[in-house]
Each structure stands twice: as C-alpha cells, then as structure tokens.
N, C-alpha and C positions, 0 to 999 in steps of 0.2 A: 693455229697450233700453239699450245701453251709452252712457255719457256720457264724452266725451273731456275730459281735464284736461291742462293744461300745467304742468309743474314747471320753474321757472326761477329763475335767480339773476342779480342785477345788481351791478356793481362799486360799491364805496363809495370815492369819490375822497379824496385827501389832505385832511385837515382836516374831512372830512364824517363822517356817522354813518349807521348803518343806519336809524335812526328818521327822519332827515330824508329819506332816499331813499324810505322807505315812505310818508311824508306826501305827497311829490311825486307818487309813483305813484298813490296813492289819488285825488288831485285830478285828475290827467290822465285816469284811467279813468272817474271820475264825470262829467267834462265831455264826453269824446269817445267813450266806449264804455260808457255807463251800464248796458247790459244784460249786462255781463260780470261774473261772480262773481269776487271777488278775496279771497284769504286769505294771511295770513303763515304761513310754514313755518319754525318755529323749530328751528335745528340747532345743537348745541353745537360747540365747537372739538374736533375729533377729532385723533387722532395722525396726523401727516402721513407720517412715515417718509422713506425715500430717494426721490429723483426717479425712479429706475428702477422701483421698486416702484409708485409712484404712476402712472407712465405705463402700466405693464403692467396695473394694476387698472382704470384708466380705459378703456384699450383694450378690455378684456374686458367691461366694463359697458356700453359704448356701441356695440359692433359690431352690424351689421345681423343680423337673425334668420335670414339665409340660411345662416349657417355655424354648426355645432354647437359653440359656445363657452360659456363661463361666462355670457355675456350671455343666451344662449338659456335656460339653466337658471334663472339668477337672475331676470331680468326677465320673460320670457315664461312661464317655468315657474311662478313665484310667482303671477303674474296668472292663469294657467290654473287652478291649484289653487284659488285664491280663487273663480273663476267656477264651477268644478265643485261646490264645496261649496254655493255659493249656489243653483245649479240643483237640487242634491239636496234642499235645504231646501224649495224651491218645489214639487218633485214630491211630497215626503212630506206637505207641508201640503195639497196638492191632493187626494191620496188620502185623507187623514184628514178632509177637509172643514174644515180649520182656516183661519181668515182670516189672511192673511200680515201679522201685526202684531208677532210676537215678535222679528223680526230688528232689533236696535237699532243695529247697527254701520252707520254711514253714512260714505261716503267723504269728503264735504266736512267733516262734523263732526269726523272724526278728524284731517284735515289741520289744521283750525282749532285743535284742542286738543292737537295732537301734543306729547308730552313724551318726550324720550329716556329709555329704560329703562336706567339706569346699572347696575342689578343684573344684568340679563340680558346687556347689551352694554357692558362698561366702556369709557369713552372713551379710556383709555390703551392699549387693545388695538390691535394692528395692524389696519388696515382689511381686509386680506385675511382675517384670522382672524374678523372680524365677519361678513363675507360668507359664509365657509365655515360658520359657525355657523348662519346663516339657511338655508343650503343643506341642512344636515343636518336641521334642525327641520322644514322644509317637506316634505322627502322622506319623513320618518317619518309625518307627518300624512297624506300622500297614500297611503302604504302601508296605514295604519290604515283610511282611507276605503274602499279597495278590499276589505279583509278584511271590514269590517263590512257593506258593501253585499252582498258575496257570501253572507255568512251569512244576512242578511235575505232575500235572493232565494231561497236554498235552502229556507227554511221556507215561503215563498210558493209555490214550485214544488210542494212536497209537498202543501200545502193545495189548490192548484189541481188537482192530479192526482186527489185524492180527490173534489173537487167535480165534476170532469168525469165521473167514474164514477157518482157517486151522484145528482147533481142534473141532469146534462145541461147545465144552464145555471148559471153562477155567479150567486150573489146578492150584493147590494151590501154585506152584512154580513160576507162572508167573503173577498172578493177586492178587489184594487185595480185601478188603471188600467193598460192595456197601454202601457208607456212604456219607452223606452230610456234608462237612467240615464246619469249623467255618466261612469260607469266602464264603460259599454258593456254593462251587464247588463240583461236585459229582464224587467220585472215584468208580471204578468198583470192583466187587467181584467175586471170583470163585464160591461162593455158590448161587449167584443170577442170573447166566447165564443159560438159557435153551438150550437144544440141538438144533442145526440148522440142518434142513433136508438135507439129501443127495442130494435132488433134486436141492439145491441151494448152498450148501457149497463148499468151495475149496477142491479139491480132491488130491492135490499134495502130501500131507503128508500121504496119504493112499496107494499110488502106489509106488512099488519098481521097480528097473530096470528089475528084472527077471519076473515081471508080464506083461511086454510089449514086443510085437514082432513088429519090424519095419524094413522092408526090401523093396526091389524094388517092390515086388508083394504082400506082406502080411502086414497087419496092425491090430492093436488091438484096439477095441472100449470098452468103459465103459458104461454099462447099469444099470440104476436105476430101481429096480423091487420092487413092493409092497411086504411087508413082507408076505402077505397072498397069493401071486401069484408066489412064488418061484418054486413050483412044476410045475406050468404051464410053466415057463420060461425054466426050465431044460429039459422038455419034448418036447419043441417046437422050441428052438432057432436054432437048427441045420437045421430045415426044413423051416425056414423063407425065405431063398434064397438058390440057388444051390451052392454057393461058400463059405460056412462056413466050417471052419476046424472042424471036428468032435472032440468031447470031449475037446474043447478048453476053455470052460467057467469055471471060477474059482471065488468063492466068496471071496471078499477082505475085506468087512466090512458090519456090520448090525447095525441099530439103532432101535428105537421104531417103525418106520414106514416103512423103506425101507431097502433093501439089495443092495450092489454094486457088480456087476459081470463083469468079462472081457469076451470078445468073440473075436476070431481071424478069419479073413476072407480075401479074396482077395481084394486088394485096389480098383479095378474097380467096386466092388459090394457094396461099402459103402453106397451110396445114396439110393440104392434100399433096403438095409437092414434096414436103418433108417426108411424108409417109412413103411415097413412091421411091424417093431417093434412098431411104433407109433399106428398102427391099432390094435395091441394087448395090448395097454396101457403100453408098456415098453418104458421108456425114455432113449434115448442114449445121454449121456453128451458129449459136445464138449471138448475134452481134448487132449493135445499134451505134451508128457513127454519130458522135457528138463533138463538134469542134471545141466547145468549152472544156469538155473533159480532157480532150487531147492536149489543149494548151496547159491545163492544170497539171497534167502528168509530166509534160515537158518541163514546166517550171520547177516542179518537185525534183525531177531528176537533175536539173542544172544546179539547184540549190544544194542537193546532197553531194554532187561532184565538187562543188566549190567548198563545202564544209569539209569534205574529206581531204582536199589539198591543204586547206588551212590548218586542220588538225594534225595532218602528217608533218607539215613544216614546223608547227609549234612543238609537237612531240619530239622531233629530231633535235631542235635547238635546246629543248629542256634536257634531253639525254646528253648532249655535248657538255652542258654546264654541270649536270649532276655527276657525270662520270669523273670530272675533275675534282669535285667535292668529295666523292666517295674514295677516289684514289688518294687524295691528300689525307683523309681520315685514316685510311689503311696504313699509310706511311707513319703517321703519328702513333698508331697502335703498335706497329713493329718497333718503333723507337722505345715506347714504354716497356715492351716485352724484353728487348735487349738490355735496357737499363736495369730493370728489376732483377733479371736473371744474372746479370754481370755483378751486381752488388752482392747477391747471395753466393756467387761463385768465387769472386776475387776479394770481397770484403770492402771495408771503408778505409779511407775516403775513396770516392769513385776514381779509379785509375785504369782505364782500359781504352782500346782502340776498336771502334765498330766499323765494319766493312760489309760490302755486298759483293758476292762473286757469282759468276755464271760459268762453271767449267763444263766442257763437253763430257759426255759419259766416259769416254776413254781416259780422261785426265782426272776424274774425280778422286781416284785412289791417291794419285800423286799430290793433288791439292790438299787432301786430308793430311797427308804426311807432312807437308810444308806447314800447315796450320799447327799441327801438334808439335812440330819442332820449334815453333815460336813460343811455346810455353816452357816453364821451368821444368827441370828433370824431376824434382820431387812432386810437382803438380801432375805431371804426366803419369808418373807411377801410381799416384793415388787414383787417377781416373781411368786406369785400365779396366777392361771388363772383368767380371768375376772369374771367367775361365782362365784369365791370365794372372790371377792372383791379386787383382786390385779391387777397388770398391766403386760400384756404379754411383754416379753423382746424384745430387738432390734434384728431384723433379726433372729428370733427363727428358722425358716425354717423347723420345724417339727410340727406334730399335737399337741404334748404336750409341754408346757413351763416348764423349770426347772430353778432353781436358780444357775445352773452351766452349763458350756459348755458341750454339748453332741451331738454326731451324730453317725450314724451306718454305718458300711461297711460289705460287704459279701465276705467271702473267700471260694473258692471251695476246 
C-alpha cells in the first residue's frame, strides 16, 4: 500500500534562521498533530540561473500530469519506475520463496538522511542540466529492466514448454507463479497449469527402458485407453490380432481421463493392430524409445532450470541495486523542485526550511493550518484562494493554493 508524503518548504523571515523555524514547526506538530511524521529535508544552495529559466523549469516540474511534459516524465515517470522495480522485487521474492527482508531502501529513512550527491550532480550545474541527467539515468534503468525481464521470461517460457510436454503439470521446482510483471511480461506458474491429456502430451518421461521390448521380430506399442474402458482393454487386447504376446500389457500411467498401457506384439502385425484398436476406440500413440534422445532432453531441462535460477538471482540483485539508484535520483529531483519553487515563492537569497511530512488523513487539515501559520500574515493573505479574495500563486500545480511550497509523492 502506497504512503503519501508531503514535500514542503517554509519561508525564513528576516533575522530568523531555518533552525528556529524547524524548532517552532516541531513544537506545533507535536502539540497539535502528534500522529504526523515530520522530517527535515536538507537541500544545498543550488545554482539559480536566470529568472526565465527558473520559471520555465518550475512550470515543467509542477504541471499537472494531464499534459505530456517534463513533469510527467520527471515526477510521475521516476515514481513509476521506482514502483515497477519494487513490484518486480516482490514478485521475484514471492516466486523464490524469499522473505521480503532484503530491501533496505526506505522512503522516510532516505528523506531523513538525504545528502546531496555533489559528485553525481554538481551544485554549480544548471538546474535544467541536473534534471536532464536524472531523466537520462532513469530512462536507461527502465530500458535495462525491460531487457532483463524479457530475457528471464524467455528462459521461463522455454522451460514451461518442455514441462507442459513432458510432465503435463508443472512442478514447484521448475516453474514460478503465473503473474503479469511490471513490464507487462507474463511468467508461468506451477499452480496455474492444468493437466495435459495423455492423448497429446509427451510420453518420454513416462516410459522406462524395461517397459519396452525392441527386437528383430517384437515391438512394444503404447495405447491410450479411456479411464472407463480399461476393463474392456484388458479383456480384449490379446484378441485384437493373432500376433499379440499374451499378458504383455502393463499400465504405466493414469490421469483424470486416460490410462497409458503397453502391449507387445510381432512387428509385422503393427499396422493391423492399430486399425483394430482404433475400431475399439483405443488410441495407439506413435512412440519410439531412444535413450540418447531421453538423455538430451533431460540435459536440456536441467540446463534451463539452472539458467532460470541464475537469471532470477541476477535479476533480483540488479533490482535491489537499481531501486536504490532510482530512489536516490527521485530524492534529488524532489530537492531541485523544492529549491526552484521556493526561490520563485520566497525570493533571493535562498532562505527557507524544507521538510517532509506524512500526516494521517484525519490530521491533514490541522497540519495545513499549522504550515500556513508558519508563513507571514501578508504572505498568507496573498496566497488565499480566489474565492477568499486572494491571488492564486505562480505555478501552483495543485488543486489547492498554499502560502508555502508543497507537493505530494507516493511511496510503496
């Protein structure tokens, strides 16, 4: 279940400090909305650039998601990729039977300890360049995710195809759960496979060397008999033709519909026996036992199972690493957005306190009131809604206008 967080900034008045505003906010939240989580979001002084560039960037970063802009890509896209990887991890852990304990990246914790990565995103770089860098990195990670999941799904599909032919029903050691992954790729499940009829399935894994007689004059056939016609088969197979070996029929396997029997006869009478069996509604399957083919199929299956486990482990480890990278980029994006909107809202030089809050629904109204009370009276009046006689702020980007910077993100 996703948790909603507010990323906000409050102005620091003349002669004041961010620390004093932080202390006042902590006191107000603890007294009036104690069930609200509150964290400080430390953002360095970034390069402001020109007013036109700042306005353009802020507009892109805060526009509603109904239009295909940078905001869609940067905000919704980054959030979406983060959620995709998270879901992929959960799916892989579920298939592997792993308890979900390896994922150590936590939204609140990362907000709490957030430190700007100067090496990756130099603070003197233009804000647009930083956002574009995040854009490129996240796009590459998403492409890699699609490729890796597709490769993993391809191996699973091959394995499932072999199992469907050989076993009729997937077993839990060789297949996973039938799920639609975050990339839209379907993975198969042992619990979603239905039995495949003996009339069409591969029989090689049901027949052992001792079940088959193959000589110059004798041969063994495999007959598929209706489950309810077994007595008829046992009482009649010896008399279908004159060259059937008495008491040579043995049941090898039975499913919900059919039973599989062997029968040994003279090779010269095979065609005649098949015709007579067909007239009695017994199906003789074309089958030739070949030890080399059996070994080859077994090796192929074992290799695919090994490849599947290797790729699943590799994909899971890659997801763990990539989730941390995406989340870090997401936090940097939020920092750029808070900074740019705060400069436009409160002016230069940068003087504001940035925070993260997670109020319960019942406390949201009270927390909004507390945040508004932390702004100056004149500022609050200016930012009242039009219905209240005020002016809606620049690039508000949300349904409600506030006298402080605020936007919402969702963490799974």
